[in-house]
C-alpha positions in Angstrom: 36.0 -9.7 31.9 36.5 -12.3 29.2 40.1 -12.9 30.4 39.0 -13.3 34.0 36.4 -15.9 32.8 39.0 -17.7 30.7 41.3 -18.0 33.7 38.8 -20.4 35.3 38.9 -22.9 32.4 40.9 -25.4 34.6 38.5 -25.1 37.5 36.0 -28.0 37.4 32.3 -27.5 37.5 30.2 -30.0 39.5 26.8 -30.1 37.9 25.3 -33.3 39.5 27.7 -34.0 42.3 29.4 -36.8 40.4 32.3 -36.4 38.0 33.6 -32.9 37.4 33.0 -31.1 34.1 35.3 -28.7 32.3 34.3 -25.9 29.9 35.9 -23.0 28.2 34.4 -19.8 29.7 33.9 -16.3 28.3 32.1 -13.1 29.2 28.3 -13.2 29.8 27.8 -9.7 28.3 24.5 -9.7 26.4 23.1 -12.4 28.6 23.4 -10.7 32.0 23.5 -7.1 33.1 24.0 -4.9 36.2 25.0 -6.4 39.6 24.5 -10.0 38.4 27.1 -9.5 35.7 29.7 -8.3 38.3 29.2 -11.6 40.3 31.8 -13.2 38.1 29.1 -14.4 35.8 30.6 -16.3 32.9 29.1 -18.2 29.9 30.1 -21.7 28.8 31.3 -21.4 25.2 29.1 -23.5 22.9 26.5 -24.0 25.5 23.4 -22.1 26.6 24.0 -21.6 30.3 26.0 -19.2 32.5 27.4 -19.7 36.0 29.1 -17.5 38.7 32.7 -18.8 38.7 33.9 -16.7 41.7 32.6 -14.2 44.2 33.0 -11.2 41.9 35.1 -9.6 39.2 38.1 -7.5 40.0 37.1 -3.9 40.9 37.3 -1.6 37.9 36.1 -4.3 35.4 33.8 -2.8 32.8 30.1 -3.8 33.1 26.7 -3.0 31.5 23.9 -1.3 33.5 20.3 -2.6 33.4 18.6 0.6 34.7 18.7 3.8 32.6 18.5 6.0 35.7 21.8 4.6 37.0 23.7 5.2 33.8 26.6 7.5 33.6 29.5 8.0 31.2 30.7 4.5 31.9 30.1 1.6 34.3 32.5 -0.4 36.5 32.3 -3.4 38.9 32.9 -2.3 42.5 32.8 -5.0 45.3 30.5 -7.1 43.2 28.0 -4.4 42.1 27.8 -2.5 38.8 28.2 1.3 39.6 27.8 4.3 37.3 30.7 6.8 37.0 30.4 10.2 35.5 32.7 11.4 32.7 34.7 13.2 35.5 35.6 9.8 37.0 33.4 10.3 40.1 31.0 7.6 41.1 27.3 8.6 40.7 28.2 12.2 39.6 25.9 11.7 36.6 28.0 14.0 34.5 27.9 13.0 30.8 29.5 14.1 27.6 27.7 16.6 25.5 27.4 16.3 21.7 30.9 17.9 21.5 32.3 15.2 23.9 33.0 17.8 26.6 32.3 16.4 30.1 29.3 18.3 31.5 29.4 20.6 28.5 26.5 22.5 26.8 27.2 21.8 23.1 28.8 25.3 22.5 32.2 24.2 21.5 31.2 22.4 18.3 29.1 22.9 15.3 26.4 20.6 13.8 26.7 19.4 10.2 23.7 17.7 8.6 22.6 16.6 5.1 20.8 13.9 3.1 21.5 11.5 0.2 19.1 9.8 -2.2 21.4 8.6 -5.1 23.8 5.7 -5.4 24.6 3.1 -8.1 23.0 -0.3 -8.7 24.9 -3.3 -7.3 27.7 -1.1 -5.9 28.7 0.4 -2.6 29.0 4.2 -2.8 30.6 6.4 -0.2 28.3 9.3 0.6 30.0 10.4 3.9 33.6 10.4 5.0 33.9 11.4 8.6 36.6 14.0 9.5 38.9 13.4 12.5 37.5 14.4 15.9 33.9 14.0 14.7 31.4 13.4 17.5 27.8 12.3 17.9 27.3 10.8 14.4 23.8 9.7 13.5 22.8 8.2 10.1 19.4 6.8 9.2 18.0 5.1 6.1 14.2 5.0 5.7 14.2 2.6 2.7 16.2 -0.5 3.7 14.1 -2.9 1.6 15.9 -2.1 -1.7 19.0 -0.4 -0.2 21.2 -0.8 2.8 24.0 0.9 4.7 27.6 -0.2 5.2 30.6 1.1 7.3 34.3 0.9 6.4 37.0 1.5 9.1 40.5 2.0 7.8 39.5 0.4 4.5 37.9 -2.7 6.0 34.2 -3.4 6.3 32.8 -3.3 9.9 29.1 -3.3 8.8 27.8 -5.2 5.7 30.0 -5.1 2.6 28.9 -8.3 0.9 25.9 -7.1 -1.0 23.4 -8.0 1.8 21.9 -6.1 4.7 23.7 -6.6 8.0 22.4 -7.9 11.3 22.8 -5.6 14.4 26.5 -4.8 15.0 28.5 -3.1 17.8 32.0 -2.4 16.6 34.5 -3.3 18.1 32.5 -4.4 21.1 29.9 -3.2 23.7 32.6 -2.7 26.3 34.8 -0.3 24.2 34.7 3.5 24.7 34.7 4.3 21.0 31.8 2.3 19.4 30.1 2.1 16.0 26.6 0.9 16.6 24.5 -0.3 13.7 20.8 -1.3 14.2 18.2 -2.6 11.8 14.5 -2.4 12.7 12.0 -4.9 11.4 8.2 -4.7 10.6 5.7 -7.3 11.9 6.5 -9.2 8.7 10.2 -9.4 9.6 11.1 -7.0 6.8 13.7 -4.2 7.3 12.0 -0.9 7.8 14.8 1.4 9.2 18.5 1.4 9.6 20.5 3.5 12.1 24.2 4.1 12.7 25.6 5.8 15.8 29.2 6.8 16.3 30.0 8.5 19.6 33.5 9.7 18.7 35.7 11.6 18.7 36.8 9.7 15.7 40.5 8.9 15.4 40.3 6.6 12.4 39.3 6.8 8.8 35.6 6.0 8.7 33.4 5.8 5.5 29.6 5.5 5.5 28.3 3.8 2.3 25.0 2.8 0.7 24.2 -0.1 -1.6 21.2 -0.1 -3.9 19.7 -3.2 -5.5 18.2 -1.5 -8.6 18.9 1.5 -10.8 16.2 4.0 -11.4 14.0 1.9 -13.8 11.5 1.4 -11.0 11.3 5.1 -10.0 12.0 6.7 -6.6 10.7 3.7 -4.6 14.1 2.0 -5.0 16.2 5.1 -4.1 17.8 5.3 -0.6 16.3 7.9 1.8 19.3 8.8 4.0 19.7 11.7 6.5 22.9 12.2 8.6 24.2 14.6 11.2 27.4 15.0 13.2 29.4 17.6 15.2 32.9 19.0 14.5 34.9 21.2 17.0 34.7 25.0 16.3 38.4 25.5 16.7 39.0 23.2 13.8 36.2 24.9 11.8 38.1 27.5 9.8 35.8 27.2 6.7 32.1 26.2 6.4 29.5 25.5 3.8 26.7 28.1 3.5 23.7 28.0 1.2 23.3 30.3 -1.8 19.9 30.6 -3.6 19.6 31.2 -7.4 17.0 33.3 -9.2 13.4 32.2 -9.2 12.2 30.4 -12.4 9.3 32.8 -12.8 8.8 36.5 -12.4 5.5 36.2 -10.6 3.5 33.4 -8.9 5.0 30.2 -7.7 8.2 28.8 -9.2 11.4 27.0 -8.3 15.0 28.1 -7.6 18.2 26.1 -7.0 19.8 26.0 -3.6 23.5 25.2 -3.7 26.3 25.5 -1.2 29.6 27.4 -1.4 32.7 27.3 0.9 33.4 30.5 2.9 35.7 31.5 5.7 34.1 31.0 9.1 34.9 34.5 10.4 34.8 36.8 7.3 32.2 34.8 5.3 34.3 35.4 2.1 33.9 32.7 -0.6 37.0 30.5 -1.0 38.0 27.3 -2.8 35.9 24.2 -2.0 39.0 22.2 -1.0 39.3 24.4 2.2 35.9 23.0 3.5 36.9 19.4 3.2 36.8 16.8 4.6 33.4 18.0 5.6 31.3 16.8 2.6 29.5 19.4 0.5 25.7 19.2 1.1 23.6 18.2 -2.0 22.2 21.0 -4.1 18.4 20.9 -4.4 15.4 22.8 -5.8 13.1 24.8 -3.5 9.8 26.6 -4.0 9.9 30.4 -4.5 6.6 32.3 -4.1 6.5 35.8 -5.6 3.7 38.3 -6.0 0.6 37.0 -7.8 0.7 37.1 -11.6 -1.8 39.5 -13.4 -4.7 38.0 -15.4 -3.7 36.6 -18.7 -5.2 35.0 -21.8 -5.1 31.2 -22.0 -5.4 29.5 -25.4 -6.7 25.9 -25.6 -7.1 24.0 -28.9 -10.8 23.3 -29.3 -11.0 21.6 -32.7 -9.0 19.9 -35.4 -7.5 21.5 -38.5 -10.1 21.9 -41.2 -7.8 20.3 -43.8 -5.9 17.0 -43.4 -3.2 18.4 -45.5 -2.3 21.8 -46.9 -3.6 25.1 -45.4 -6.6 25.0 -43.2 -8.2 26.7 -40.1 -8.2 25.5 -36.5 -10.6 26.8 -33.8 -9.2 27.6 -30.4 -10.8 28.5 -27.0 -9.5 31.8 -25.5 -10.3 32.4 -21.8 -9.1 34.9 -19.2 -7.4 33.2 -16.2 -5.2 34.0 -13.2 -3.1 31.8 -10.9 -4.2 32.2 -7.2 -2.6 30.1 -4.5 -1.3 27.6 -7.0 -4.7 27.1 -8.7 -5.9 28.5 -12.0 -9.0 30.7 -11.7 -11.4 31.6 -14.5 -12.1 35.4 -14.7 -14.3 37.7 -16.8 -12.8 38.7 -20.1 -12.9 42.4 -19.2 -10.2 41.8 -16.6 -7.6 40.8 -19.3 -6.1 43.3 -21.8 -8.5 43.4 -24.7 -5.9 44.5 -27.2 -3.8 41.4 -26.5 -6.6 38.8 -26.9 -5.5 36.0 -29.3 -7.6 35.0 -32.4 -10.2 32.3 -31.9 -9.3 30.7 -35.2 -5.8 30.4 -36.7 -4.2 29.0 -39.9 -2.9 25.5 -39.6 -1.0 23.0 -41.7 -0.9 19.4 -40.5 1.3 18.3 -43.3 2.0 19.1 -46.9 -0.2 17.1 -49.3 2.4 14.5 -50.3 -0.2 12.2 -52.1 -3.1 13.0 -54.4 -5.7 11.2 -56.5 -5.0 11.1 -60.2 -7.2 9.8 -63.0 -7.1 8.4 -66.5 -8.9 9.9 -69.4 -12.7 9.4 -69.7 -13.8 6.5 -71.8 -16.0 7.0 -74.8 -19.7 7.1 -74.2 -21.1 3.6 -73.6 -23.8 4.1 -76.3 -23.6 5.2 -80.0 -26.9 7.1 -79.5 -29.0 8.2 -76.7 -27.9 8.4 -73.1 -25.0 6.4 -71.6 -22.1 6.6 -69.1 -18.4 7.3 -69.1 -15.9 5.9 -66.7 -12.3 6.6 -65.8 -9.7 4.8 -63.6 -8.5 6.4 -60.3 -5.0 5.8 -58.7 -3.0 7.4 -55.9 0.0 9.4 -57.1 3.2 10.7 -55.4 3.5 14.2 -56.8 7.3 14.3 -56.3 8.1 11.1 -58.1 4.9 11.0 -60.3 4.7 7.3 -59.5 1.7 5.3 -58.5 1.6 4.1 -54.9 -0.8 2.0 -52.9 -4.3 3.7 -52.6 -4.1 3.4 -48.8 -2.0 6.5 -48.8 -4.8 8.6 -50.4 -7.8 7.2 -48.6 -8.3 10.3 -46.4 -8.3 12.8 -49.4 -11.4 13.8 -51.3 -11.8 11.9 -54.6 -13.6 13.1 -57.7 -16.2 11.0 -59.5 -15.2 8.1 -61.7 -18.6 7.6 -63.4 -20.7 10.2 -65.2 -23.5 10.3 -67.6 -23.2 11.1 -71.4 -25.3 11.6 -74.4 -24.4 10.4 -78.0 -27.3 12.3 -79.7 -30.7 11.2 -80.7 -31.1 7.7 -82.2 -32.4 7.4 -85.8 -36.2 7.2 -86.1 -35.9 3.9 -87.9 -34.0 2.4 -85.0 -36.5 3.6 -82.3 -38.0 0.8 -80.3 -35.0 -1.5 -80.9 -31.8 -1.9 -79.0 -28.6 -1.3 -80.9 -25.6 -3.6 -80.5 -23.9 -1.2 -78.1 -27.0 0.2 -76.5 -27.7 0.2 -72.8 -25.6 0.7 -69.7 -22.3 -1.0 -69.4 -22.5 -4.0 -67.0 -20.5 -3.3 -63.9 -18.9 -6.5 -62.5 -19.0 -6.5 -58.7 -15.6 -6.8 -57.0 -15.0 -10.3 -55.6 -13.8 -10.6 -52.0 -10.1 -11.3 -51.9 -8.4 -13.6 -49.5 -6.5 -12.3 -46.5 -3.2 -13.3 -48.1 -4.1 -11.6 -51.4 -5.0 -8.4 -49.6 -1.7 -8.3 -47.7 0.2 -8.8 -50.9 -1.8 -6.1 -52.7 -1.0 -3.6 -49.9 2.7 -3.4 -51.1 2.2 -4.4 -54.8 2.0 -0.8 -56.0 4.5 0.8 -53.6 7.7 2.0 -55.1 9.9 0.1 -52.6 12.9 -2.2 -53.0 12.2 -5.9 -52.4 14.1 -6.0 -49.1 11.8 -3.3 -47.6 8.6 -5.4 -48.2 7.9 -7.4 -45.0 7.1 -11.1 -45.1 3.8 -11.2 -43.1 2.5 -14.5 -41.7 -1.2 -14.9 -42.4 -2.2 -14.9 -38.7 0.0 -11.9 -37.9 -1.3 -9.0 -40.1 -4.3 -7.6 -38.2 -6.3 -4.7 -39.5 -9.2 -2.5 -38.4 -11.0 -2.7 -35.1 -10.2 -6.3 -34.5 -6.5 -5.5 -33.7 -7.2 -3.7 -30.4 -6.5 -5.6 -27.2 -4.4 -8.3 -28.9 -1.0 -9.7 -27.8 1.3 -10.5 -30.7 4.0 -13.2 -30.1 5.4 -13.7 -33.6 9.0 -12.7 -34.5 7.8 -10.2 -37.1 4.6 -8.7 -38.3 2.6 -5.7 -39.5 -0.2 -4.2 -37.3 -2.8 -1.9 -38.9 -4.4 0.3 -36.2 -6.3 2.4 -38.7 -10.1 2.4 -39.0 -10.7 1.3 -35.4 -14.0 2.2 -33.7 -12.6 3.0 -30.3 -10.8 6.3 -29.7 -8.3 4.3 -27.5 -6.6 1.2 -29.0 -3.9 -0.8 -27.3 -1.8 -3.7 -28.7 1.1 -5.6 -27.1 4.1 -7.4 -28.6 6.0 -10.1 -26.7 9.1 -12.1 -27.3 11.3 -14.5 -25.2 13.9 -13.1 -22.8 17.1 -12.3 -24.6 15.4 -10.6 -27.5 14.4 -7.0 -28.1 11.8 -5.5 -30.4 12.4 -2.9 -33.2 9.4 -1.1 -34.7 8.8 1.3 -37.6 5.7 3.3 -38.4 4.9 2.6 -42.1 2.2 5.2 -42.2 0.5 7.7 -39.9 -2.7 9.6 -40.4 -2.9 11.1 -36.8 -4.2 14.6 -36.4 -1.6 16.1 -34.1 -3.4 19.4 -33.7 -6.5 17.5 -32.4 -4.4 15.9 -29.7 -4.1 12.5 -31.4 -1.1 10.6 -30.2 0.6 7.2 -30.0 2.5 5.9 -26.9 5.3 3.3 -26.9 6.2 1.8 -23.5 8.3 -1.1 -22.2 10.0 -2.0 -19.0 13.0 0.2 -19.8 11.6 2.8 -22.2 8.7 5.3 -22.6 8.0 7.4 -25.7 5.2 9.4 -27.2 4.9 11.0 -30.6 2.7 12.2 -33.4 4.7 14.2 -35.9 7.4 12.6 -38.2 6.5 9.1 -37.0 7.3 7.4 -40.3 10.9 8.6 -39.8 11.2 7.0 -36.3 12.8 3.7 -35.3 11.5 2.5 -31.9 13.7 0.1 -29.8 12.0 -1.6 -26.8 15.4 -2.5 -25.2 13.6 -5.5 -23.6 11.4 -8.3 -24.9 8.0 -6.6 -24.5 6.4 -3.5 -26.0 3.0 -1.9 -25.6 1.6 0.5 -28.2 -1.4 2.7 -27.3 -3.1 4.9 -29.8 -5.5 7.7 -29.0 -7.5 9.3 -31.8 -10.4 11.7 -32.0 -11.4 11.3 -35.6 -12.7 7.9 -36.9 -10.4 6.1 -39.3 -7.2 7.9 -38.2 -4.3 5.7 -36.9 -0.9 4.2 -37.7 0.3 1.1 -39.5 3.3 -0.6 -37.8 5.9 -3.1 -38.8 7.9 -4.8 -36.1 10.8 -7.3 -35.9 12.7 -9.0 -33.1 16.4 -9.6 -32.7 19.0 -10.7 -30.1 19.3 -7.9 -27.5 22.4 -5.7 -27.7 22.6 -5.5 -23.9 21.6 -8.0 -21.3 18.6 -6.8 -19.2 17.7 -9.9 -17.2 19.2 -12.5 -14.9 19.7 -16.1 -16.0 17.1 -17.3 -13.5 14.4 -14.9 -14.7 11.3 -16.3 -16.5 8.8 -14.8 -19.0 5.2 -16.0 -19.1 2.7 -15.1 -21.9 -0.8 -16.1 -22.6 -4.2 -16.3 -20.8 -3.1 -18.7 -18.1 -0.1 -20.6 -16.7 1.8 -21.9 -13.6 4.4 -20.1 -11.5 7.1 -21.8 -9.4 10.0 -20.5 -7.4 13.6 -20.9 -8.9 15.5 -23.6 -7.0 19.3 -23.8 -6.5 21.3 -26.3 -4.5 23.7 -24.9 -1.9 26.7 -25.4 -4.3 24.9 -23.4 -7.0 23.9 -20.4 -4.9 24.3 -17.0 -6.5 23.6 -13.7 -4.8 20.9 -12.5 -7.3 17.2 -11.8 -7.2 15.1 -13.8 -9.7 12.0 -12.5 -11.3 9.1 -13.9 -13.2 7.4 -11.5 -15.8 3.7 -12.1 -16.7 2.1 -10.4 -19.7 -1.5 -11.0 -20.9 -3.4 -9.3 -23.6 -4.2 -5.6 -23.2 -7.6 -4.7 -21.7 -7.2 -7.7 -19.4 -5.8 -8.0 -15.8 -3.6 -10.6 -14.1 -5.0 -12.8 -11.3 -2.6 -14.9 -9.2 -3.7 -17.6 -6.8 -1.1 -19.3 -4.5 -1.6 -23.1 -4.5 1.3 -24.0 -2.3 3.6 -21.6 -0.4 6.3 -22.5 2.2 9.0 -19.8 2.4 10.7 -21.3 5.5 10.5 -20.7 9.3 9.0 -17.3 10.2 10.9 -17.3 13.5 14.3 -17.2 11.7 15.5 -13.6 12.4 18.8 -14.2 10.4 17.3 -14.2 6.9 14.3 -12.5 5.5 12.4 -15.0 3.2 9.8 -13.3 1.1 8.4 -12.7 -2.4 7.3 -9.4 -3.9 4.4 -9.2 -6.4 4.4 -6.0 -8.3 1.6 -4.4 -10.4 3.6 -2.8 -13.3 0.8 -0.3 -14.2 0.9 1.3 -10.7 4.3 0.1 -9.4 2.5 -1.0 -6.2 4.2 -3.9 -4.5 2.8 -6.5 -2.1 5.0 -8.6 0.2 4.2 -12.3 1.0 6.2 -14.5 3.3 6.0 -17.7 5.4 3.1 -19.9 4.6 0.8 -17.0 3.8 -1.8 -18.1 1.2 -3.1 -15.3 -1.1 -5.1 -14.3 -4.1 -3.9 -11.2 -6.0 -5.1 -9.1 -8.9 -3.4 -6.5 -11.0 -4.9 -3.3 -12.4 -3.2 -3.7 -15.8 -2.0 -6.5 -18.1 1.5 -6.8 -16.7 2.8 -8.2 -13.4 6.2 -9.2 -11.9 7.1 -11.6 -9.1 10.4 -11.1 -7.4 11.9 -13.9 -5.4 14.2 -12.9 -2.6 17.6 -14.6 -2.8 16.9 -16.9 0.2 13.7 -18.2 -1.5 15.8 -20.0 -4.0 16.9 -22.4 -1.3 15.9 -26.0 -2.1 14.1 -26.3 1.2 11.5 -23.6 0.3 8.7 -23.9 -2.2 6.2 -21.7 -4.0 3.6 -22.8 -6.6 0.8 -20.7 -8.0 -1.3 -20.3 -11.1 -2.2 -17.2 -13.0 -4.9 -16.4 -15.5 -6.2 -13.4 -17.4 -9.4 -11.8 -16.2 -11.7 -9.1 -17.7 -11.1 -5.5 -16.6 -13.2 -4.0 -13.8 
């Protein structure tokens, strides 16, 4: 058709009846269909019009139908009309190929193969399906094309995508060829990709690979994984070996559990297991876990810790709640105690040891009585002692242990009668001088004065950085190093945050912990790329945030318990951000889109990270937003605003004004790569607001 149109290039076109015009002509496929297309309809290249250049195309020229009821296996121009031919070559026979590509067949000569894929690698194209020769009726879908997209390689060359960006609709090699690869992307009302589909009629005679590209790794959870399903048909005469499922044992002996479903290669006729190579090139389906539901479990005793250990160190007793339960339809039901075996009932109190008593109070000798006769007092000095080294340490390590008295009464005997009514030189109670309040700096120095530590292990603490007691909760620390005392807080939940510029990472040590692990007390460390909880052996741990922010959340049940932290910042060992990313801290600030001139364009997504103090939320108000022409179907210009606490993402595009609030103290704004164009603009302000 294109050749017949090009043959009329030298034939003039009279548009106004005056001078003739000459154009280069090509096929009008995609602009005209059916009988109109067969009227030698051609399109002027580089212009938006088409004209009938002759009476009709040569009989037998391929055409495209415009009515589904007139379709057949293929369509040909006959005396100026587009006629449907069956796969048997007969006009209007309506015979079509079945899924096995047998003319008028009933799908019994081939076997369907299906599977799914949800993996991949960040910033890479990964082949998840290589089509065998003579494959027919291939159908591939991806339900999550916002953060992933499909690609197709034919004989090692990309026919769909391949440049790290989602493709537009493609029919390869063209709509008039018999063997086609059809790729379609479907958009939402906001012009965002919502579904991808690939259709290959076959039978395939070339090497075809179906690939997937994912923008992110798994740091954002399953939302960034592809959601791909595929199916195709292979001839039975070529199907000597097949994959069949094998189920492993159930993870439980009663009730609901899980078991692994994996595939093995067997001979098609005998079903005997053989080497996996015999089943290729048909890909091996992915192994997965499935639910297995066995007979109900009998009633059993359930033990729940109900109270803390009676001793903060050494041997104590802990109370526990013992109940009779049974799992019924996936739910735990409380039963009468007589239904559980009485002889197996656990104890309601058990011995417990939170930790060995590593520190203890020690005392000096009592002083002499304060008077030479009559009643007086004696005093002694207390200090905290490490029983292993027998050296004094800071009293903070003994503050939770009972301490004996340091003042007691004494009697020096009756005073002489001649001295009665007078006061001797040493008579009376000793004057006790009240302790003077020390400065913040002095208190910080005193914390480490008595510790048996080398000089290099004593942190240099800026005055504004060392926070103690209840005032520390809900604060954001931005200094390069510091000590945070989370003991003695009034609230059972206490959260602090540490922030540093992009390019740095935070290391943290627990100097001291008085958490009661048996009572459920715990501390949580979380960042953009890490999450860790703990209670036991915390002073031996080194926490690395791997990024420039770290949140510490402490949960206690006993007043006074908690941890003392020391943190430092350093240059990150591994880059975790793009050069165009920005980090914003503090109660308020401005946000603007990154701008790159055309000569500076890089195919990366830029992000702005916003962190405010814990217990606050982030509010963003768009002041000016213009992300380009909404009618442009070639590019998808948008920004994503993500609530880090819930990972819920909102999409904004065009000139859409908005006001957005987070549920936690962290937010991220992701600018799509086209938003960096110097012709687009986005300006907003953010500020911290009180929690709901």
